[in-house]
CHARMM internal coordinates of N, CA and C (Angstrom, degrees):
IC EDIT
DIST 1 N 1 CA 1.5531
DIST 1 CA 1 C 1.4935
ANGL 1 N 1 CA 1 C 104.07
DIST 1 C 2 N 1.3354
ANGL 1 CA 1 C 2 N 116.47
DIHE 1 N 1 CA 1 C 2 N 129.17
DIST 2 N 2 CA 1.4554
ANGL 1 C 2 N 2 CA 123.06
DIHE 1 CA 1 C 2 N 2 CA 174.88
DIST 2 CA 2 C 1.5932
ANGL 2 N 2 CA 2 C 107.62
DIHE 1 C 2 N 2 CA 2 C -91.12
DIST 2 C 3 N 1.4301
ANGL 2 CA 2 C 3 N 110.30
DIHE 2 N 2 CA 2 C 3 N 135.17
DIST 3 N 3 CA 1.4112
ANGL 2 C 3 N 3 CA 116.76
DIHE 2 CA 2 C 3 N 3 CA 179.06
DIST 3 CA 3 C 1.5352
ANGL 3 N 3 CA 3 C 105.92
DIHE 2 C 3 N 3 CA 3 C -116.24
DIST 3 C 4 N 1.2718
ANGL 3 CA 3 C 4 N 118.64
DIHE 3 N 3 CA 3 C 4 N 136.15
DIST 4 N 4 CA 1.4777
ANGL 3 C 4 N 4 CA 121.99
DIHE 3 CA 3 C 4 N 4 CA 176.57
DIST 4 CA 4 C 1.4974
ANGL 4 N 4 CA 4 C 109.88
DIHE 3 C 4 N 4 CA 4 C -125.16
DIST 4 C 5 N 1.2368
ANGL 4 CA 4 C 5 N 118.88
DIHE 4 N 4 CA 4 C 5 N 149.23
DIST 5 N 5 CA 1.4498
ANGL 4 C 5 N 5 CA 120.49
DIHE 4 CA 4 C 5 N 5 CA -179.49
DIST 5 CA 5 C 1.5436
ANGL 5 N 5 CA 5 C 108.79
DIHE 4 C 5 N 5 CA 5 C -119.00
DIST 5 C 6 N 1.2533
ANGL 5 CA 5 C 6 N 117.36
DIHE 5 N 5 CA 5 C 6 N 133.72
DIST 6 N 6 CA 1.4538
ANGL 5 C 6 N 6 CA 124.44
DIHE 5 CA 5 C 6 N 6 CA 175.81
DIST 6 CA 6 C 1.5222
ANGL 6 N 6 CA 6 C 112.41
DIHE 5 C 6 N 6 CA 6 C -122.01
DIST 6 C 7 N 1.2916
ANGL 6 CA 6 C 7 N 116.48
DIHE 6 N 6 CA 6 C 7 N 159.75
DIST 7 N 7 CA 1.4284
ANGL 6 C 7 N 7 CA 118.97
DIHE 6 CA 6 C 7 N 7 CA 177.54
DIST 7 CA 7 C 1.5122
ANGL 7 N 7 CA 7 C 111.76
DIHE 6 C 7 N 7 CA 7 C -82.77
DIST 7 C 8 N 1.3132
ANGL 7 CA 7 C 8 N 115.16
DIHE 7 N 7 CA 7 C 8 N 145.29
DIST 8 N 8 CA 1.4142
ANGL 7 C 8 N 8 CA 121.64
DIHE 7 CA 7 C 8 N 8 CA -174.96
DIST 8 CA 8 C 1.4616
ANGL 8 N 8 CA 8 C 109.05
DIHE 7 C 8 N 8 CA 8 C -117.68
DIST 8 C 9 N 1.3152
ANGL 8 CA 8 C 9 N 118.42
DIHE 8 N 8 CA 8 C 9 N 148.10
DIST 9 N 9 CA 1.3822
ANGL 8 C 9 N 9 CA 123.29
DIHE 8 CA 8 C 9 N 9 CA 171.14
DIST 9 CA 9 C 1.5134
ANGL 9 N 9 CA 9 C 111.14
DIHE 8 C 9 N 9 CA 9 C -141.02
DIST 9 C 10 N 1.2922
ANGL 9 CA 9 C 10 N 115.84
DIHE 9 N 9 CA 9 C 10 N 125.62
DIST 10 N 10 CA 1.4283
ANGL 9 C 10 N 10 CA 118.89
DIHE 9 CA 9 C 10 N 10 CA -178.55
DIST 10 CA 10 C 1.5328
ANGL 10 N 10 CA 10 C 116.21
DIHE 9 C 10 N 10 CA 10 C 52.59
DIST 10 C 11 N 1.3124
ANGL 10 CA 10 C 11 N 117.35
DIHE 10 N 10 CA 10 C 11 N 41.08
DIST 11 N 11 CA 1.4696
ANGL 10 C 11 N 11 CA 121.51
DIHE 10 CA 10 C 11 N 11 CA 171.89
DIST 11 CA 11 C 1.5373
ANGL 11 N 11 CA 11 C 110.84
DIHE 10 C 11 N 11 CA 11 C 85.80
DIST 11 C 12 N 1.3032
ANGL 11 CA 11 C 12 N 119.86
DIHE 11 N 11 CA 11 C 12 N 11.08
DIST 12 N 12 CA 1.4751
ANGL 11 C 12 N 12 CA 117.51
DIHE 11 CA 11 C 12 N 12 CA -176.53
DIST 12 CA 12 C 1.4588
ANGL 12 N 12 CA 12 C 106.10
DIHE 11 C 12 N 12 CA 12 C -141.42
DIST 12 C 13 N 1.3848
ANGL 12 CA 12 C 13 N 120.70
DIHE 12 N 12 CA 12 C 13 N 143.80
DIST 13 N 13 CA 1.4406
ANGL 12 C 13 N 13 CA 122.70
DIHE 12 CA 12 C 13 N 13 CA 172.05
DIST 13 CA 13 C 1.5014
ANGL 13 N 13 CA 13 C 110.64
DIHE 12 C 13 N 13 CA 13 C -71.74
DIST 13 C 14 N 1.3285
ANGL 13 CA 13 C 14 N 113.63
DIHE 13 N 13 CA 13 C 14 N 139.91
DIST 14 N 14 CA 1.3985
ANGL 13 C 14 N 14 CA 119.07
DIHE 13 CA 13 C 14 N 14 CA 170.34
DIST 14 CA 14 C 1.4696
ANGL 14 N 14 CA 14 C 109.91
DIHE 13 C 14 N 14 CA 14 C -87.10
DIST 14 C 15 N 1.3375
ANGL 14 CA 14 C 15 N 117.94
DIHE 14 N 14 CA 14 C 15 N 123.30
DIST 15 N 15 CA 1.4771
ANGL 14 C 15 N 15 CA 123.60
DIHE 14 CA 14 C 15 N 15 CA -176.24
DIST 15 CA 15 C 1.5506
ANGL 15 N 15 CA 15 C 113.49
DIHE 14 C 15 N 15 CA 15 C 53.36
DIST 15 C 16 N 1.3185
ANGL 15 CA 15 C 16 N 118.83
DIHE 15 N 15 CA 15 C 16 N 61.00
DIST 16 N 16 CA 1.4280
ANGL 15 C 16 N 16 CA 121.04
DIHE 15 CA 15 C 16 N 16 CA 179.41
DIST 16 CA 16 C 1.4837
ANGL 16 N 16 CA 16 C 114.15
DIHE 15 C 16 N 16 CA 16 C -60.32
DIST 16 C 17 N 1.2706
ANGL 16 CA 16 C 17 N 116.86
DIHE 16 N 16 CA 16 C 17 N 144.82
DIST 17 N 17 CA 1.4608
ANGL 16 C 17 N 17 CA 122.46
DIHE 16 CA 16 C 17 N 17 CA 175.90
DIST 17 CA 17 C 1.5390
ANGL 17 N 17 CA 17 C 107.64
DIHE 16 C 17 N 17 CA 17 C -94.71
DIST 17 C 18 N 1.4018
ANGL 17 CA 17 C 18 N 121.68
DIHE 17 N 17 CA 17 C 18 N 158.34
DIST 18 N 18 CA 1.4316
ANGL 17 C 18 N 18 CA 121.28
DIHE 17 CA 17 C 18 N 18 CA -179.97
DIST 18 CA 18 C 1.5370
ANGL 18 N 18 CA 18 C 108.05
DIHE 17 C 18 N 18 CA 18 C -58.93
DIST 18 C 19 N 1.2379
ANGL 18 CA 18 C 19 N 114.49
DIHE 18 N 18 CA 18 C 19 N 133.19
DIST 19 N 19 CA 1.4837
ANGL 18 C 19 N 19 CA 122.43
DIHE 18 CA 18 C 19 N 19 CA 178.42
DIST 19 CA 19 C 1.5467
ANGL 19 N 19 CA 19 C 116.07
DIHE 18 C 19 N 19 CA 19 C 88.33
DIST 19 C 20 N 1.3213
ANGL 19 CA 19 C 20 N 115.31
DIHE 19 N 19 CA 19 C 20 N -0.23
DIST 20 N 20 CA 1.4457
ANGL 19 C 20 N 20 CA 121.24
DIHE 19 CA 19 C 20 N 20 CA 178.19
DIST 20 CA 20 C 1.4781
ANGL 20 N 20 CA 20 C 110.21
DIHE 19 C 20 N 20 CA 20 C -85.47
DIST 20 C 21 N 1.2881
ANGL 20 CA 20 C 21 N 118.47
DIHE 20 N 20 CA 20 C 21 N 147.69
DIST 21 N 21 CA 1.4987
ANGL 20 C 21 N 21 CA 121.57
DIHE 20 CA 20 C 21 N 21 CA 176.10
DIST 21 CA 21 C 1.4898
ANGL 21 N 21 CA 21 C 110.07
DIHE 20 C 21 N 21 CA 21 C -143.76
DIST 21 C 22 N 1.3321
ANGL 21 CA 21 C 22 N 113.58
DIHE 21 N 21 CA 21 C 22 N 149.38
DIST 22 N 22 CA 1.4435
ANGL 21 C 22 N 22 CA 116.63
DIHE 21 CA 21 C 22 N 22 CA 179.41
DIST 22 CA 22 C 1.4421
ANGL 22 N 22 CA 22 C 109.99
DIHE 21 C 22 N 22 CA 22 C -78.58
DIST 22 C 23 N 1.3660
ANGL 22 CA 22 C 23 N 121.45
DIHE 22 N 22 CA 22 C 23 N 132.35
DIST 23 N 23 CA 1.4352
ANGL 22 C 23 N 23 CA 125.51
DIHE 22 CA 22 C 23 N 23 CA -178.89
DIST 23 CA 23 C 1.4988
ANGL 23 N 23 CA 23 C 110.42
DIHE 22 C 23 N 23 CA 23 C -129.31
DIST 23 C 24 N 1.2765
ANGL 23 CA 23 C 24 N 118.05
DIHE 23 N 23 CA 23 C 24 N 56.27
DIST 24 N 24 CA 1.4475
ANGL 23 C 24 N 24 CA 124.06
DIHE 23 CA 23 C 24 N 24 CA -179.42
DIST 24 CA 24 C 1.5299
ANGL 24 N 24 CA 24 C 110.04
DIHE 23 C 24 N 24 CA 24 C -97.57
DIST 24 C 25 N 1.2798
ANGL 24 CA 24 C 25 N 121.68
DIHE 24 N 24 CA 24 C 25 N 175.19
DIST 25 N 25 CA 1.4771
ANGL 24 C 25 N 25 CA 123.98
DIHE 24 CA 24 C 25 N 25 CA -178.56
DIST 25 CA 25 C 1.4226
ANGL 25 N 25 CA 25 C 115.27
DIHE 24 C 25 N 25 CA 25 C -46.44
DIST 25 C 26 N 1.3382
ANGL 25 CA 25 C 26 N 125.07
DIHE 25 N 25 CA 25 C 26 N -49.52
DIST 26 N 26 CA 1.3803
ANGL 25 C 26 N 26 CA 119.81
DIHE 25 CA 25 C 26 N 26 CA -173.97
DIST 26 CA 26 C 1.5835
ANGL 26 N 26 CA 26 C 110.44
DIHE 25 C 26 N 26 CA 26 C -78.53
DIST 26 C 27 N 1.2754
ANGL 26 CA 26 C 27 N 122.29
DIHE 26 N 26 CA 26 C 27 N 2.88
DIST 27 N 27 CA 1.5012
ANGL 26 C 27 N 27 CA 120.56
DIHE 26 CA 26 C 27 N 27 CA 178.15
DIST 27 CA 27 C 1.5232
ANGL 27 N 27 CA 27 C 106.52
DIHE 26 C 27 N 27 CA 27 C -89.58
DIST 27 C 28 N 1.3854
ANGL 27 CA 27 C 28 N 114.12
DIHE 27 N 27 CA 27 C 28 N 167.32
DIST 28 N 28 CA 1.5046
ANGL 27 C 28 N 28 CA 118.76
DIHE 27 CA 27 C 28 N 28 CA 177.75
DIST 28 CA 28 C 1.5239
ANGL 28 N 28 CA 28 C 112.99
DIHE 27 C 28 N 28 CA 28 C -63.86
DIST 28 C 29 N 1.3356
ANGL 28 CA 28 C 29 N 120.26
DIHE 28 N 28 CA 28 C 29 N -18.68
DIST 29 N 29 CA 1.4439
ANGL 28 C 29 N 29 CA 117.02
DIHE 28 CA 28 C 29 N 29 CA 177.22
DIST 29 CA 29 C 1.4559
ANGL 29 N 29 CA 29 C 113.90
DIHE 28 C 29 N 29 CA 29 C -112.62
DIST 29 C 30 N 1.3642
ANGL 29 CA 29 C 30 N 116.36
DIHE 29 N 29 CA 29 C 30 N 16.67
DIST 30 N 30 CA 1.4647
ANGL 29 C 30 N 30 CA 122.31
DIHE 29 CA 29 C 30 N 30 CA 179.16
DIST 30 CA 30 C 1.4395
ANGL 30 N 30 CA 30 C 110.81
DIHE 29 C 30 N 30 CA 30 C -70.36
DIST 30 C 31 N 1.3824
ANGL 30 CA 30 C 31 N 119.44
DIHE 30 N 30 CA 30 C 31 N 152.74
DIST 31 N 31 CA 1.3921
ANGL 30 C 31 N 31 CA 129.20
DIHE 30 CA 30 C 31 N 31 CA -171.78
DIST 31 CA 31 C 1.5390
ANGL 31 N 31 CA 31 C 109.28
DIHE 30 C 31 N 31 CA 31 C -72.13
DIST 31 C 32 N 1.4291
ANGL 31 CA 31 C 32 N 118.89
DIHE 31 N 31 CA 31 C 32 N 109.63
DIST 32 N 32 CA 1.4392
ANGL 31 C 32 N 32 CA 120.91
DIHE 31 CA 31 C 32 N 32 CA -177.57
DIST 32 CA 32 C 1.5664
ANGL 32 N 32 CA 32 C 111.94
DIHE 31 C 32 N 32 CA 32 C -80.54
DIST 32 C 33 N 1.2203
ANGL 32 CA 32 C 33 N 115.17
DIHE 32 N 32 CA 32 C 33 N -5.92
DIST 33 N 33 CA 1.5621
ANGL 32 C 33 N 33 CA 118.19
DIHE 32 CA 32 C 33 N 33 CA -177.69
DIST 33 CA 33 C 1.4798
ANGL 33 N 33 CA 33 C 112.68
DIHE 32 C 33 N 33 CA 33 C -92.52
DIST 33 C 34 N 1.3275
ANGL 33 CA 33 C 34 N 114.32
DIHE 33 N 33 CA 33 C 34 N 137.41
DIST 34 N 34 CA 1.4843
ANGL 33 C 34 N 34 CA 116.69
DIHE 33 CA 33 C 34 N 34 CA -177.51
DIST 34 CA 34 C 1.4897
ANGL 34 N 34 CA 34 C 110.77
DIHE 33 C 34 N 34 CA 34 C -116.00
DIST 34 C 35 N 1.3467
ANGL 34 CA 34 C 35 N 115.54
DIHE 34 N 34 CA 34 C 35 N 139.90
DIST 35 N 35 CA 1.4665
ANGL 34 C 35 N 35 CA 124.55
DIHE 34 CA 34 C 35 N 35 CA 177.42
DIST 35 CA 35 C 1.5519
ANGL 35 N 35 CA 35 C 108.65
DIHE 34 C 35 N 35 CA 35 C -54.91
DIST 35 C 36 N 1.2635
ANGL 35 CA 35 C 36 N 118.37
DIHE 35 N 35 CA 35 C 36 N 129.65
DIST 36 N 36 CA 1.5118
ANGL 35 C 36 N 36 CA 119.55
DIHE 35 CA 35 C 36 N 36 CA 179.38
DIST 36 CA 36 C 1.4392
ANGL 36 N 36 CA 36 C 109.06
DIHE 35 C 36 N 36 CA 36 C 100.12
DIST 36 C 37 N 1.2838
ANGL 36 CA 36 C 37 N 122.92
DIHE 36 N 36 CA 36 C 37 N -75.23
DIST 37 N 37 CA 1.4094
ANGL 36 C 37 N 37 CA 137.37
DIHE 36 CA 36 C 37 N 37 CA 178.15
DIST 37 CA 37 C 1.5584
ANGL 37 N 37 CA 37 C 109.31
DIHE 36 C 37 N 37 CA 37 C -46.74
DIST 37 C 38 N 1.3378
ANGL 37 CA 37 C 38 N 109.72
DIHE 37 N 37 CA 37 C 38 N -54.03
DIST 38 N 38 CA 1.4315
ANGL 37 C 38 N 38 CA 117.66
DIHE 37 CA 37 C 38 N 38 CA -172.77
DIST 38 CA 38 C 1.6459
ANGL 38 N 38 CA 38 C 117.27
DIHE 37 C 38 N 38 CA 38 C -104.63
DIST 38 C 39 N 1.1954
ANGL 38 CA 38 C 39 N 113.06
DIHE 38 N 38 CA 38 C 39 N 1.19
DIST 39 N 39 CA 1.4920
ANGL 38 C 39 N 39 CA 124.16
DIHE 38 CA 38 C 39 N 39 CA 178.68
DIST 39 CA 39 C 1.5122
ANGL 39 N 39 CA 39 C 116.69
DIHE 38 C 39 N 39 CA 39 C 131.87
DIST 39 C 40 N 1.2822
ANGL 39 CA 39 C 40 N 113.20
DIHE 39 N 39 CA 39 C 40 N -172.88
DIST 40 N 40 CA 1.4634
ANGL 39 C 40 N 40 CA 120.14
DIHE 39 CA 39 C 40 N 40 CA -178.61
DIST 40 CA 40 C 1.5998
ANGL 40 N 40 CA 40 C 109.70
DIHE 39 C 40 N 40 CA 40 C -72.78
DIST 40 C 41 N 1.2132
ANGL 40 CA 40 C 41 N 121.87
DIHE 40 N 40 CA 40 C 41 N 173.30
DIST 41 N 41 CA 1.4786
ANGL 40 C 41 N 41 CA 126.74
DIHE 40 CA 40 C 41 N 41 CA -177.76
DIST 41 CA 41 C 1.5154
ANGL 41 N 41 CA 41 C 107.25
DIHE 40 C 41 N 41 CA 41 C -59.35
DIST 41 C 42 N 1.2988
ANGL 41 CA 41 C 42 N 121.75
DIHE 41 N 41 CA 41 C 42 N -46.44
DIST 42 N 42 CA 1.3822
ANGL 41 C 42 N 42 CA 125.46
DIHE 41 CA 41 C 42 N 42 CA 179.58
DIST 42 CA 42 C 1.5336
ANGL 42 N 42 CA 42 C 110.27
DIHE 41 C 42 N 42 CA 42 C -62.68
DIST 42 C 43 N 1.4052
ANGL 42 CA 42 C 43 N 120.40
DIHE 42 N 42 CA 42 C 43 N -44.17
DIST 43 N 43 CA 1.3436
ANGL 42 C 43 N 43 CA 123.50
DIHE 42 CA 42 C 43 N 43 CA -178.50
DIST 43 CA 43 C 1.4849
ANGL 43 N 43 CA 43 C 109.37
DIHE 42 C 43 N 43 CA 43 C -63.89
DIST 43 C 44 N 1.3091
ANGL 43 CA 43 C 44 N 120.42
DIHE 43 N 43 CA 43 C 44 N -50.37
DIST 44 N 44 CA 1.4289
ANGL 43 C 44 N 44 CA 128.34
DIHE 43 CA 43 C 44 N 44 CA -173.43
DIST 44 CA 44 C 1.5522
ANGL 44 N 44 CA 44 C 108.38
DIHE 43 C 44 N 44 CA 44 C -59.44
DIST 44 C 45 N 1.4246
ANGL 44 CA 44 C 45 N 118.15
DIHE 44 N 44 CA 44 C 45 N -42.19
DIST 45 N 45 CA 1.4177
ANGL 44 C 45 N 45 CA 118.39
DIHE 44 CA 44 C 45 N 45 CA 175.41
DIST 45 CA 45 C 1.4437
ANGL 45 N 45 CA 45 C 113.19
DIHE 44 C 45 N 45 CA 45 C -66.93
DIST 45 C 46 N 1.3439
ANGL 45 CA 45 C 46 N 123.07
DIHE 45 N 45 CA 45 C 46 N -39.93
DIST 46 N 46 CA 1.4218
ANGL 45 C 46 N 46 CA 127.29
DIHE 45 CA 45 C 46 N 46 CA 178.02
DIST 46 CA 46 C 1.5768
ANGL 46 N 46 CA 46 C 109.86
DIHE 45 C 46 N 46 CA 46 C -61.31
DIST 46 C 47 N 1.2670
ANGL 46 CA 46 C 47 N 116.64
DIHE 46 N 46 CA 46 C 47 N -42.51
DIST 47 N 47 CA 1.4473
ANGL 46 C 47 N 47 CA 122.63
DIHE 46 CA 46 C 47 N 47 CA -178.16
DIST 47 CA 47 C 1.5445
ANGL 47 N 47 CA 47 C 107.75
DIHE 46 C 47 N 47 CA 47 C -67.86
DIST 47 C 48 N 1.4120
ANGL 47 CA 47 C 48 N 118.13
DIHE 47 N 47 CA 47 C 48 N -45.30
DIST 48 N 48 CA 1.4504
ANGL 47 C 48 N 48 CA 119.31
DIHE 47 CA 47 C 48 N 48 CA 177.82
DIST 48 CA 48 C 1.4907
ANGL 48 N 48 CA 48 C 114.19
DIHE 47 C 48 N 48 CA 48 C -59.45
DIST 48 C 49 N 1.4293
ANGL 48 CA 48 C 49 N 113.27
DIHE 48 N 48 CA 48 C 49 N -46.11
DIST 49 N 49 CA 1.4590
ANGL 48 C 49 N 49 CA 122.37
DIHE 48 CA 48 C 49 N 49 CA 177.91
DIST 49 CA 49 C 1.5404
ANGL 49 N 49 CA 49 C 109.54
DIHE 48 C 49 N 49 CA 49 C -47.73
DIST 49 C 50 N 1.3185
ANGL 49 CA 49 C 50 N 117.88
DIHE 49 N 49 CA 49 C 50 N -51.85
DIST 50 N 50 CA 1.4462
ANGL 49 C 50 N 50 CA 123.92
DIHE 49 CA 49 C 50 N 50 CA -175.17
DIST 50 CA 50 C 1.5818
ANGL 50 N 50 CA 50 C 111.97
DIHE 49 C 50 N 50 CA 50 C -67.97
DIST 50 C 51 N 1.4106
ANGL 50 CA 50 C 51 N 113.74
DIHE 50 N 50 CA 50 C 51 N -42.44
DIST 51 N 51 CA 1.4116
ANGL 50 C 51 N 51 CA 118.97
DIHE 50 CA 50 C 51 N 51 CA -178.38
DIST 51 CA 51 C 1.5263
ANGL 51 N 51 CA 51 C 107.82
DIHE 50 C 51 N 51 CA 51 C -67.55
DIST 51 C 52 N 1.2971
ANGL 51 CA 51 C 52 N 120.06
DIHE 51 N 51 CA 51 C 52 N -41.13
DIST 52 N 52 CA 1.5035
ANGL 51 C 52 N 52 CA 126.26
DIHE 51 CA 51 C 52 N 52 CA 179.63
DIST 52 CA 52 C 1.5158
ANGL 52 N 52 CA 52 C 111.66
DIHE 51 C 52 N 52 CA 52 C -59.23
DIST 52 C 53 N 1.3586
ANGL 52 CA 52 C 53 N 115.20
DIHE 52 N 52 CA 52 C 53 N -54.29
DIST 53 N 53 CA 1.4554
ANGL 52 C 53 N 53 CA 117.76
DIHE 52 CA 52 C 53 N 53 CA 176.67
DIST 53 CA 53 C 1.3567
ANGL 53 N 53 CA 53 C 118.47
DIHE 52 C 53 N 53 CA 53 C -59.20
DIST 53 C 54 N 1.3626
ANGL 53 CA 53 C 54 N 118.26
DIHE 53 N 53 CA 53 C 54 N -29.47
DIST 54 N 54 CA 1.4500
ANGL 53 C 54 N 54 CA 120.20
DIHE 53 CA 53 C 54 N 54 CA -178.78
DIST 54 CA 54 C 1.5147
ANGL 54 N 54 CA 54 C 110.09
DIHE 53 C 54 N 54 CA 54 C -75.96
DIST 54 C 55 N 1.2352
ANGL 54 CA 54 C 55 N 121.85
DIHE 54 N 54 CA 54 C 55 N -13.78
DIST 55 N 55 CA 1.4443
ANGL 54 C 55 N 55 CA 127.02
DIHE 54 CA 54 C 55 N 55 CA 174.05
DIST 55 CA 55 C 1.5795
ANGL 55 N 55 CA 55 C 115.35
DIHE 54 C 55 N 55 CA 55 C -94.16
DIST 55 C 56 N 1.3984
ANGL 55 CA 55 C 56 N 112.38
DIHE 55 N 55 CA 55 C 56 N -20.22
DIST 56 N 56 CA 1.4488
ANGL 55 C 56 N 56 CA 116.72
DIHE 55 CA 55 C 56 N 56 CA -177.16
DIST 56 CA 56 C 1.5377
ANGL 56 N 56 CA 56 C 115.77
DIHE 55 C 56 N 56 CA 56 C -90.92
DIST 56 C 57 N 1.4619
ANGL 56 CA 56 C 57 N 110.41
DIHE 56 N 56 CA 56 C 57 N -19.02
DIST 57 N 57 CA 1.4319
ANGL 56 C 57 N 57 CA 113.32
DIHE 56 CA 56 C 57 N 57 CA 178.42
DIST 57 CA 57 C 1.4247
ANGL 57 N 57 CA 57 C 117.65
DIHE 56 C 57 N 57 CA 57 C -115.38
END
COOR INIT
IC SEED 1 N 1 CA 1 C
IC BUILD
């Protein structure tokens, strides 16, 4: 599976490519974990990675 990253502004991708989707906080796949409340930066990233993969497979 190929993954591409695009720049987003105000909840939308600028010039999205075919197959690209916005994955910011307000989207269904946005990171629900917050720095501080849910852990350190490394902990929040690790939690989001597990959470996201559980929804993609």
